[in-house]
LUMTIMAR-815846 format. One line per field, with one value per residue: residue number from 0; x, y, z of N, C-alpha, C in turn. Coordinates in pm, 1 decimal. Example, Ala and Ser with C-alpha at 12.3 -4.5 7.8 and 13.67 -1.06 7.14 Angstrom:
<nodes>
pos	[0 1]
n_xx	[1319.0 1285.0]
n_yy	[-569.0 -225.0]
n_zz	[780.0 708.0]
ca_xx	[1230.0 1367.0]
ca_yy	[-450.0 -106.0]
ca_zz	[780.0 714.0]
c_xx	[1320.0 1290.0]
c_yy	[-330.0 3.0]
c_zz	[780.0 787.0]
</nodes>
This chain:
<nodes>
pos	[0 1 2 3 4 5 6 7 8 9 10 11 12 13 14 15 16 17 18 19 20 21 22 23 24 25 26 27 28 29 30 31 32 33 34 35 36 37 38 39 40 41 42 43 44 45 46 47 48 49 50 51 52 53 54 55 56 57 58 59 60 61 62 63 64 65 66 67 68 69 70 71 72 73 74 75 76 77 78 79 80 81 82 83 84 85 86 87 88 89 90 91 92 93 94 95 96 97 98 99 100 101 102 103 104 105 106 107 108 109 110 111 112 113 114 115 116 117 118 119 120 121 122 123 124 125 126 127 128 129 130 131 132 133 134 135 136 137 138 139 140 141 142 143 144 145 146 147 148 149 150 151 152 153 154 155 156 157 158 159 160 161 162 163 164 165 166 167 168 169 170 171 172 173 174 175 176 177 178 179 180 181 182 183 184 185 186 187 188 189 190 191 192 193 194 195 196 197 198 199 200 201 202 203 204 205 206 207 208 209 210 211 212 213 214 215 216 217 218 219 220 221 222 223 224 225 226 227 228 229 230 231 232 233 234 235 236 237]
n_xx	[10560.8 10415.1 10607.8 10668.6 10436.4 10299.1 10119.5 9770.2 9564.5 9264.2 9032.4 8711.8 8404.7 8214.5 8405.6 8411.0 8175.0 7869.6 7823.4 7630.0 7298.4 7318.4 7369.5 7133.0 6937.8 7045.5 6969.9 6707.2 6570.2 6608.9 6491.6 6417.6 6692.4 6824.9 6958.1 7164.4 7322.0 7389.6 7560.3 7764.4 7890.1 7947.3 8157.7 8343.7 8455.6 8566.2 8777.2 8913.0 9269.5 9386.8 9573.3 9491.1 9618.2 9523.0 9254.4 9087.9 9117.6 9040.0 8767.4 8703.3 8747.2 8610.9 8354.4 8299.8 8321.4 8107.3 7887.7 7860.2 7751.0 7529.9 7400.8 7440.1 7496.8 7845.5 7895.3 7642.0 7590.4 7834.4 7744.9 7488.7 7629.5 7803.6 7616.6 7388.5 7382.4 7609.3 7513.0 7285.5 7393.0 7529.9 7286.3 7146.8 7338.1 7339.5 7125.8 7237.6 7450.7 7786.9 8009.5 8018.9 8175.4 8378.5 8437.8 8575.9 8781.8 8946.4 8975.9 9117.2 9369.2 9447.9 9504.0 9718.6 9933.0 9931.8 9925.5 9627.0 9438.0 9184.0 9114.1 8965.1 8750.2 8560.6 8470.4 8394.2 8462.7 8499.2 8243.2 8068.5 8204.7 8115.4 7827.6 7799.6 7845.8 8106.3 8378.3 8600.7 8794.2 8965.3 9113.7 9377.2 9469.8 9265.5 9158.1 9055.0 9044.1 8955.3 8989.8 9248.0 9304.3 9388.6 9312.2 9228.1 9373.9 9623.4 9921.8 10032.2 9832.1 9817.3 10071.2 10106.1 9922.6 10078.4 10260.3 10162.3 10099.2 10344.9 10503.9 10666.3 10584.6 10616.6 10564.0 10303.7 9956.2 9650.0 9365.6 9082.3 8785.3 8831.2 9033.8 9117.4 9150.3 9199.7 9350.0 9553.5 9680.5 9792.9 9950.4 10122.1 10276.4 10419.2 10292.7 10119.0 9828.8 9487.9 9176.7 8847.1 8544.9 8295.0 7995.9 8001.6 8309.4 8244.5 8143.0 8322.6 8525.1 8355.8 8064.4 8110.3 8353.3 8517.6 8756.3 9063.6 9389.4 9641.3 9946.2 10289.0 10455.1 10262.0 9926.2 9628.1 9323.9 9093.3 8835.6 8713.4 8731.3 8854.4 9018.1 9173.3 9323.3 9476.9 9610.2 9816.5 9940.6 9769.9 9579.7 9247.1 8991.5 8798.2]
n_yy	[12063.0 12004.4 11954.3 12228.5 12336.7 12467.2 12603.3 12716.3 12965.9 13087.2 13267.1 13452.2 13529.3 13428.7 13222.8 13026.8 12983.9 12990.5 13280.9 13354.9 13512.8 13615.1 13870.0 14007.3 13892.0 13987.7 14266.2 14251.3 14153.5 14348.5 14619.8 14891.9 14973.7 15001.4 15202.7 15243.5 15011.8 14991.5 15172.3 15114.0 14889.1 15012.0 15216.4 15020.7 14944.9 15166.9 15214.5 14998.1 14791.8 14964.2 15072.8 15152.0 15123.7 15068.7 14925.4 15141.2 15377.1 15255.7 15246.0 15502.9 15636.2 15467.0 15484.9 15768.9 15822.9 15674.8 15751.4 16036.5 15982.0 15912.9 16126.1 16145.1 16143.7 16055.9 15915.7 15823.1 15627.8 15483.1 15326.9 15218.7 15039.3 14850.4 14781.2 14694.1 14658.6 14444.8 14226.7 14176.1 14066.0 13833.4 13701.1 13650.0 13457.2 13295.8 13102.5 13038.7 12813.0 12666.1 12577.3 12272.2 12013.0 12173.5 12140.4 11918.3 11965.8 12171.3 11985.6 11774.1 11887.1 11996.7 11763.9 11669.1 11846.4 12079.7 12414.0 12644.7 12943.6 13175.6 13452.3 13705.8 13978.2 14117.5 14242.9 14060.6 13791.6 13553.3 13499.6 13502.3 13269.5 13093.0 13098.1 13001.4 12732.4 12654.2 12468.9 12568.1 12499.8 12342.3 12538.7 12743.3 13039.0 13343.3 13630.0 13943.6 14163.1 14418.0 14474.3 14431.9 14670.5 14708.5 14670.9 14432.1 14405.0 14477.7 14445.8 14430.5 14287.1 14029.7 13943.5 13958.3 13766.4 13568.3 13589.3 13574.2 13290.4 13172.5 13127.4 13113.3 13349.1 13232.0 12970.9 12948.2 12867.3 13046.6 13064.3 13154.0 13372.0 13590.8 13707.9 13974.6 14079.0 13879.1 13686.8 13880.8 14001.2 13751.1 13727.8 13959.8 13904.0 13645.3 13443.2 13134.2 13115.1 12994.1 12972.3 12978.4 12866.2 13059.0 13200.9 13362.4 13280.2 13002.6 13039.9 13068.2 12852.7 12632.8 12449.6 12247.0 12267.2 12370.6 12470.0 12644.0 12624.5 12862.9 12914.5 13068.8 12914.4 12694.0 12581.0 12459.9 12295.3 12228.5 12024.5 11927.0 11943.9 11743.0 11704.8 11906.7 11841.9 11615.8 11703.8 11840.4 11623.6 11505.0 11255.3 11276.8 11264.1 10996.2]
n_zz	[9261.8 9513.0 9729.1 9781.8 9880.4 10156.9 10277.7 10229.1 10132.4 10149.5 9998.8 10103.9 10034.4 9764.9 9708.7 9938.0 9955.1 9700.1 9564.5 9411.3 9360.1 9603.5 9662.3 9560.4 9739.3 9984.9 9971.9 9914.6 10119.9 10265.9 10194.9 10299.4 10350.5 10120.9 9953.4 10104.6 10126.2 9851.8 9820.8 9994.5 9852.9 9596.7 9692.2 9799.1 9561.1 9470.7 9665.8 9652.1 9672.9 9841.0 10088.2 10393.7 10658.6 10909.7 11100.8 11183.5 11019.8 10797.0 10843.6 10874.4 10622.9 10479.1 10561.8 10541.6 10277.9 10199.3 10331.6 10212.2 9966.7 9986.8 10136.9 10428.8 10772.4 10835.5 11092.5 11163.8 10955.4 10984.9 11234.0 11143.6 10958.4 11109.9 11325.2 11177.5 10921.0 10896.6 11101.9 10964.1 10730.2 10805.6 10932.1 10658.0 10552.3 10686.4 10600.2 10407.4 10198.7 10221.4 9984.0 9834.9 10039.6 10136.9 10426.2 10444.4 10286.9 10443.2 10673.4 10562.6 10465.6 10716.4 10842.7 10679.6 10757.5 10610.1 10635.3 10693.3 10564.0 10616.7 10420.1 10422.8 10242.6 10373.7 10725.1 11052.6 10989.7 11132.4 11244.2 11027.8 10897.1 11085.7 11072.7 10820.3 10879.6 10899.1 11013.2 11206.3 11372.6 11199.2 11054.6 11053.5 11042.6 11048.5 10904.4 10847.4 10564.5 10578.7 10845.0 10899.4 10770.6 10501.4 10175.0 9956.2 9596.5 9769.5 9845.9 10104.2 10282.0 10193.6 10242.0 10535.9 10567.5 10510.9 10690.8 10975.9 10947.3 10923.5 10722.3 10407.5 10106.3 9874.6 9908.8 9940.1 9840.4 9683.2 9681.8 9536.3 9385.9 9222.8 8969.0 8984.0 9219.8 9452.0 9274.1 9149.1 9382.8 9518.3 9313.7 9324.7 9535.2 9495.9 9515.0 9442.2 9239.8 9244.3 9054.5 9162.8 8989.2 8855.1 8777.8 8596.2 8496.2 8420.0 8190.4 8029.4 8100.2 8075.4 8186.6 8371.9 8472.4 8800.8 8930.3 8887.6 8809.3 8802.3 8693.2 8654.4 8500.0 8406.3 8322.7 8421.3 8460.3 8722.8 8842.7 9081.9 9420.2 9526.6 9308.0 9304.0 9584.6 9512.1 9318.9 9441.0 9580.0 9791.8 9944.4 9917.1 10212.7 10293.2]
ca_xx	[10451.1 10350.3 10702.8 10686.2 10334.2 10303.5 9995.0 9659.9 9491.8 9109.3 8898.0 8587.7 8265.7 8249.9 8495.4 8379.9 8001.9 7836.0 7774.3 7502.0 7213.5 7331.6 7390.7 6998.2 6876.8 7099.6 6900.7 6564.9 6503.7 6595.2 6480.3 6451.7 6828.6 6888.0 7060.3 7292.1 7403.5 7458.2 7683.1 7871.5 7928.9 8007.3 8253.1 8472.4 8489.1 8646.4 8895.9 8992.2 9387.7 9409.6 9633.7 9460.3 9730.5 9460.5 9092.7 9016.3 9152.7 8926.4 8646.6 8694.4 8746.0 8488.0 8208.5 8321.2 8304.2 7984.6 7803.5 7843.0 7701.8 7363.2 7394.1 7435.9 7597.3 7914.0 7883.4 7521.5 7649.4 7927.0 7667.1 7428.7 7725.3 7847.4 7524.9 7264.7 7434.2 7674.8 7431.7 7199.0 7437.4 7541.8 7155.2 7142.5 7451.7 7320.6 7058.7 7306.6 7537.0 7897.3 8040.1 8029.0 8329.2 8458.6 8509.8 8650.5 8909.0 9024.5 9041.6 9253.6 9479.3 9506.2 9572.5 9856.1 9998.2 9941.0 9855.5 9508.3 9395.1 9086.0 9144.6 8811.9 8752.8 8463.6 8499.7 8314.3 8471.3 8466.7 8089.9 8033.0 8225.4 7994.1 7692.5 7800.6 7887.0 8244.8 8436.6 8728.7 8902.6 9073.2 9174.8 9507.4 9435.4 9141.8 9207.6 8955.2 9125.4 8902.0 9014.5 9371.8 9300.0 9444.6 9215.0 9284.5 9501.0 9721.9 10034.1 10045.2 9707.9 9848.7 10223.0 10037.7 9849.3 10192.9 10347.5 10069.6 10110.7 10452.2 10567.1 10698.0 10466.9 10608.3 10511.7 10122.2 9854.7 9572.3 9255.6 8990.0 8690.4 8838.5 9180.5 9163.9 9180.6 9282.1 9485.1 9680.9 9724.6 9882.7 10083.1 10243.5 10349.1 10482.5 10197.3 10033.4 9659.9 9369.5 9054.1 8708.5 8458.2 8190.5 7888.5 8113.2 8422.2 8190.6 8101.1 8454.2 8571.8 8300.0 7983.1 8195.6 8489.9 8515.1 8878.8 9153.7 9525.3 9696.8 10075.4 10387.8 10508.7 10188.8 9805.7 9540.1 9191.1 9047.6 8694.2 8652.7 8803.8 8961.2 9112.3 9294.9 9415.3 9548.0 9721.4 9946.5 10003.2 9732.4 9468.3 9104.3 8929.7 8653.1]
ca_yy	[12177.9 11934.7 11976.5 12363.3 12431.1 12458.4 12655.3 12746.6 13069.0 13094.7 13384.4 13385.2 13529.6 13352.3 13116.0 12950.4 12968.7 13042.1 13381.9 13400.6 13575.9 13653.9 14037.5 14047.0 13855.3 14081.7 14396.8 14199.8 14168.0 14501.9 14724.0 15034.9 15036.6 14915.0 15283.9 15241.4 14892.0 15004.9 15305.8 15015.7 14836.9 15115.0 15223.4 14913.5 14939.0 15283.6 15199.8 14862.3 14811.6 15058.4 15050.9 15283.2 15140.9 14975.7 14895.2 15253.1 15414.7 15201.5 15291.0 15668.3 15670.3 15390.3 15562.7 15934.5 15812.7 15570.0 15825.5 16135.0 15936.4 15924.0 16289.7 16092.4 16152.4 15943.8 15841.7 15708.2 15572.1 15368.4 15274.2 15133.5 14948.2 14772.9 14716.2 14647.7 14573.7 14342.5 14141.3 14117.7 13983.5 13713.5 13621.8 13599.4 13397.0 13168.3 13056.2 12994.8 12689.5 12651.8 12481.2 12094.2 11917.3 12269.1 12121.5 11793.9 12011.0 12203.2 11861.6 11692.2 11950.2 12004.0 11598.5 11662.4 11921.8 12200.8 12532.7 12690.1 13043.4 13243.3 13585.5 13754.7 14116.1 14179.2 14192.9 13975.0 13678.6 13431.6 13474.9 13453.0 13120.0 13000.8 13105.6 12871.9 12598.5 12589.0 12383.6 12669.1 12411.3 12272.0 12665.6 12810.4 13157.7 13395.1 13734.0 14043.6 14258.5 14556.2 14509.8 14482.7 14829.0 14697.7 14589.6 14333.1 14358.4 14562.2 14341.9 14398.2 14207.5 13869.4 13925.5 13950.5 13613.0 13461.5 13606.0 13486.6 13136.7 13132.2 13037.4 13229.0 13367.3 13157.4 12873.1 12955.1 12871.1 13115.8 13032.0 13269.7 13377.7 13705.8 13710.3 14131.9 14103.0 13743.9 13673.3 13980.7 14018.3 13662.0 13773.1 14050.5 13800.8 13549.0 13294.0 13023.5 13116.5 12913.9 13049.2 12950.6 12894.5 13149.2 13201.4 13418.7 13198.8 12900.9 13071.6 13076.3 12723.3 12530.4 12419.8 12107.4 12281.4 12396.4 12510.6 12677.3 12696.3 12978.3 12969.8 13143.3 12801.2 12627.1 12654.9 12337.0 12303.7 12121.8 12012.0 11907.5 11976.9 11600.1 11714.0 11967.5 11769.5 11519.3 11770.0 11877.5 11482.2 11450.0 11182.3 11326.9 11190.5 10938.8]
ca_zz	[9341.2 9635.0 9797.5 9795.4 9940.8 10299.5 10327.7 10132.0 10173.0 10113.8 9981.0 10152.5 9963.0 9646.4 9703.1 10036.0 9901.6 9575.1 9583.7 9287.4 9415.4 9738.9 9679.0 9540.3 9877.2 10089.0 9935.8 9880.8 10272.1 10356.4 10121.7 10336.9 10349.3 9962.1 9861.2 10200.9 10088.4 9711.8 9866.0 10045.0 9752.6 9502.0 9762.6 9797.5 9418.5 9460.1 9729.6 9663.0 9626.5 9942.6 10249.3 10531.3 10775.6 11044.8 11091.4 11241.5 10924.2 10700.6 10869.4 10869.2 10487.1 10425.8 10621.6 10499.2 10112.0 10172.6 10345.4 10118.5 9829.5 10031.1 10210.7 10531.7 10849.3 10828.9 11207.5 11180.6 10845.9 11058.0 11337.1 11066.4 10866.7 11192.9 11396.8 11121.0 10787.2 10892.4 11151.6 10856.4 10628.4 10871.6 10920.0 10535.6 10514.7 10773.5 10500.9 10240.6 10210.9 10182.9 9857.0 9874.5 10077.6 10217.7 10566.6 10410.7 10237.7 10562.2 10763.9 10494.5 10459.1 10841.3 10866.2 10609.6 10812.8 10550.6 10707.9 10605.8 10659.0 10557.0 10418.5 10411.4 10222.2 10511.7 10885.5 11112.6 10949.7 11219.9 11277.2 10897.6 10877.0 11199.4 11003.9 10700.4 10940.2 10835.5 11106.4 11239.5 11429.8 11130.9 11008.2 11139.3 11032.9 11008.5 10882.7 10737.9 10494.9 10622.4 11007.4 10879.9 10695.1 10397.2 10091.5 9806.7 9616.6 9791.4 9880.4 10276.7 10345.5 10160.7 10315.8 10662.8 10593.0 10525.4 10836.7 11057.8 10908.5 10961.4 10606.9 10293.0 10034.0 9781.8 10007.1 9941.1 9734.6 9734.4 9624.7 9539.4 9269.4 9164.1 8981.8 8989.4 9366.9 9499.4 9211.5 9166.6 9508.1 9507.1 9177.9 9345.1 9639.7 9449.7 9572.1 9335.9 9237.8 9176.5 9038.5 9174.3 8858.9 8923.1 8679.0 8467.6 8424.9 8341.9 8037.5 7924.2 8096.3 8048.3 8317.7 8451.0 8569.3 8928.5 8986.1 8744.1 8873.3 8687.1 8720.4 8547.1 8412.1 8364.3 8364.8 8423.1 8532.8 8830.1 8829.4 9206.7 9551.7 9507.2 9207.8 9389.7 9658.8 9444.3 9250.7 9547.4 9601.0 9909.3 9914.2 9987.2 10316.2 10219.7]
c_xx	[10423.6 10470.5 10719.8 10579.0 10348.8 10184.1 9888.0 9570.7 9359.9 9066.1 8784.6 8460.3 8324.1 8334.6 8469.1 8213.6 8021.6 7782.3 7628.9 7372.8 7186.1 7333.9 7225.3 6900.7 6891.8 6995.3 6757.0 6510.9 6529.2 6584.9 6483.3 6618.4 6878.0 6990.7 7179.9 7390.2 7469.6 7568.9 7765.7 7944.3 8003.6 8113.6 8386.6 8515.6 8587.6 8770.6 8974.3 9127.0 9436.4 9466.3 9622.1 9540.9 9668.9 9331.7 9053.2 9028.6 9069.2 8823.9 8600.5 8671.9 8594.2 8370.7 8184.5 8260.9 8143.9 7853.7 7747.3 7771.5 7533.2 7329.7 7375.2 7502.7 7677.9 7912.0 7765.9 7541.6 7751.6 7826.2 7596.2 7498.6 7753.6 7733.3 7410.3 7296.5 7493.5 7603.0 7312.5 7253.9 7495.4 7408.3 7122.3 7185.7 7412.2 7197.9 7108.0 7366.3 7678.5 7912.4 8065.0 8164.1 8407.3 8512.8 8595.9 8769.0 8995.9 9077.9 9140.8 9371.9 9554.2 9595.1 9682.2 9917.5 10039.6 9835.8 9740.5 9479.7 9267.2 9110.0 9020.7 8823.9 8676.5 8534.7 8385.5 8330.1 8465.3 8289.8 8030.0 8070.2 8135.2 7857.9 7700.1 7858.6 8016.8 8354.1 8568.9 8831.9 9021.6 9126.1 9286.8 9484.7 9342.5 9185.9 9102.0 9047.0 9089.6 8964.3 9151.6 9417.7 9383.4 9354.1 9303.4 9290.6 9614.0 9823.2 10048.1 9975.5 9793.4 10004.5 10156.4 10005.3 9962.9 10258.5 10268.8 10078.9 10239.3 10508.1 10575.0 10597.0 10491.0 10566.5 10335.9 10079.8 9749.3 9447.8 9108.1 8884.1 8743.1 9012.9 9211.8 9170.3 9282.4 9403.8 9572.7 9744.6 9824.2 10000.3 10189.5 10327.2 10429.2 10396.2 10143.8 9862.0 9567.9 9231.5 8949.5 8622.8 8355.8 8100.4 7972.0 8247.0 8359.7 8168.4 8235.3 8517.6 8491.8 8201.0 8032.3 8315.5 8439.7 8622.8 8965.7 9271.8 9597.9 9837.3 10175.5 10418.4 10371.8 10051.4 9699.7 9410.0 9139.5 8902.6 8642.9 8782.3 8913.6 9037.0 9226.0 9381.4 9512.1 9645.5 9838.5 9960.1 9922.0 9588.5 9339.9 9044.8 8819.2 8537.7]
c_yy	[12138.4 11988.4 12138.5 12419.0 12365.8 12525.4 12683.7 12848.2 13084.1 13214.2 13340.1 13407.7 13511.3 13275.3 12992.8 12900.1 13046.1 13168.9 13439.4 13417.1 13622.6 13816.8 14078.2 13983.0 13938.5 14204.4 14383.9 14215.0 14254.4 14629.8 14885.8 15083.9 15012.9 15035.8 15277.0 15121.5 14945.2 15096.0 15206.4 14953.6 14904.9 15162.3 15149.7 14903.5 15054.2 15269.9 15072.6 14880.7 14925.3 15024.4 15171.7 15258.0 15043.0 14982.9 15042.9 15354.9 15411.5 15248.0 15442.4 15677.3 15600.8 15477.1 15710.9 15892.5 15765.1 15685.6 15993.5 16106.5 15920.1 16055.5 16206.6 16119.4 16066.5 15869.3 15735.5 15606.3 15450.1 15281.6 15188.5 15008.8 14818.2 14720.4 14691.4 14586.1 14435.0 14197.2 14095.5 14038.3 13835.3 13616.2 13556.4 13471.5 13274.4 13064.0 13004.6 12842.1 12692.6 12583.5 12363.8 12071.0 12035.7 12205.8 11995.3 11844.4 12067.4 12091.0 11793.0 11795.7 11972.1 11857.1 11590.6 11757.2 12053.3 12294.8 12580.3 12851.8 13107.8 13384.6 13656.6 13936.9 14170.5 14161.7 14065.6 13832.2 13560.0 13410.2 13457.2 13337.4 13028.9 12987.7 13007.7 12719.4 12548.4 12555.4 12476.9 12556.3 12358.6 12439.2 12726.8 12944.5 13230.9 13559.9 13811.4 14131.4 14403.2 14564.3 14511.1 14613.9 14796.0 14622.8 14542.4 14437.7 14377.6 14402.1 14308.6 14314.7 14076.1 13851.4 13890.0 13820.6 13527.1 13442.8 13540.0 13338.7 13064.1 13088.6 13139.8 13220.2 13271.3 12993.2 12818.5 12940.1 12968.9 13068.2 13120.9 13281.5 13456.6 13732.4 13867.4 14141.3 13994.1 13691.6 13769.9 14011.9 13894.3 13672.0 13842.3 14007.0 13698.0 13406.9 13245.7 13089.7 13024.7 13017.7 12955.4 12955.8 12957.5 13143.8 13269.6 13338.1 13089.4 12904.5 13031.7 12914.4 12608.7 12493.7 12317.6 12151.0 12376.9 12495.5 12548.1 12696.4 12774.2 13018.8 13040.5 13035.1 12697.5 12652.5 12505.6 12350.0 12199.9 12139.6 11995.0 11944.8 11865.2 11632.2 11796.7 11904.1 11685.5 11599.9 11829.4 11729.0 11447.6 11382.7 11256.5 11239.6 11142.1 11029.6]
c_zz	[9490.2 9745.6 9840.3 9880.4 10067.9 10361.4 10227.4 10187.0 10116.7 10092.3 10074.0 10057.2 9815.8 9614.1 9793.2 10009.2 9779.0 9605.5 9459.1 9375.6 9542.4 9764.4 9690.9 9683.6 9976.9 10118.9 9969.6 10024.1 10350.2 10285.6 10174.0 10345.9 10218.1 9921.5 9993.1 10155.0 9961.8 9740.1 9890.7 9937.8 9653.2 9576.5 9748.0 9678.5 9403.6 9513.2 9777.9 9620.8 9721.6 10065.5 10317.0 10635.8 10898.0 10994.8 11099.5 11127.1 10833.0 10708.8 10852.7 10735.1 10421.7 10430.3 10575.5 10324.7 10132.5 10203.9 10294.2 10001.8 9861.5 10123.7 10356.7 10633.5 10870.6 10987.6 11241.5 11068.1 10908.9 11147.2 11243.3 10996.9 10981.1 11274.9 11326.6 10999.7 10812.1 10976.4 11011.3 10743.9 10662.2 10879.3 10761.1 10517.5 10567.1 10680.1 10397.3 10288.9 10166.6 10068.2 9924.7 9922.3 10121.2 10333.4 10531.6 10363.0 10341.4 10632.5 10684.2 10502.1 10602.6 10897.6 10795.9 10660.8 10692.1 10603.4 10613.2 10657.6 10548.2 10540.0 10340.6 10333.4 10319.7 10640.8 10912.3 11048.2 11013.7 11237.6 11120.2 10842.9 10961.3 11097.3 10860.5 10747.0 10896.5 10993.1 11134.2 11282.4 11347.9 11059.7 11094.5 11174.4 10997.4 10993.4 10791.0 10686.8 10553.6 10777.9 10983.3 10840.1 10575.0 10266.9 9965.5 9702.5 9663.1 9866.8 10039.3 10319.2 10335.2 10237.2 10481.7 10681.6 10609.3 10647.8 10959.0 11036.2 10918.2 10838.8 10507.0 10200.4 9914.2 9815.6 9996.9 9832.0 9771.7 9620.0 9632.9 9392.2 9171.4 9096.9 8970.8 9131.7 9405.1 9399.4 9201.4 9288.0 9568.8 9423.5 9269.6 9467.7 9626.4 9466.1 9439.8 9357.6 9191.1 9192.1 9090.4 9047.6 8938.4 8768.6 8538.8 8412.9 8370.0 8234.8 7946.6 7957.8 8069.1 8209.9 8373.0 8531.1 8665.7 8946.0 8863.1 8802.1 8736.8 8749.3 8605.1 8425.7 8312.8 8388.5 8336.0 8477.0 8634.8 8835.4 8953.4 9313.4 9545.7 9417.0 9248.1 9478.2 9628.5 9363.7 9320.5 9634.7 9767.4 9871.4 9968.4 10078.3 10250.5 10250.0]
</nodes>
């Protein structure tokens, strides 16, 4: 496995930080816009796995669908989403913490000449990484699915990340918290997939288990980032 892996692609939300309680905090700290925020989440579920072609087409469709849910003018909803909702998202995230040892993982992979990418569902990915104090000097590529105009698990998003990394899809591992988006997208491209254990998956895997690698020919569980690095024959930084 280690000889074939040249890049690791990380999902953002739920992967680089634990999302437990985050959605509640996001809405509870801006209750006057709760219905707008709910429309955003509902529409994302509706349009996932869609390739809009580019960022502008995504925004056109996304804001039209979301605004219609709450009888709001699409242009006003778009302005709220870009200039109010996402800055609020970043502000709340700045009070959150990344998963333990995330920066160690990126640094270790870089030192071992394994490329890394962050492939997020939402935009403003660089700003959100900075809010979590993720050291981006060790990250090779940052791509937002919505800014690319192609939502997970649509294939183009994943192949564009591989292209930006200058590696073949089969040389990549995708690390994400959702099998239906991160895992399915990886599968469509022939990439390996590792699932981050969340509250839901821990009920199945057990409280102590952290990561689970799922591949065609074998499956095993990893409990820490160190275990992951060791599985691909890399010694973690002290």
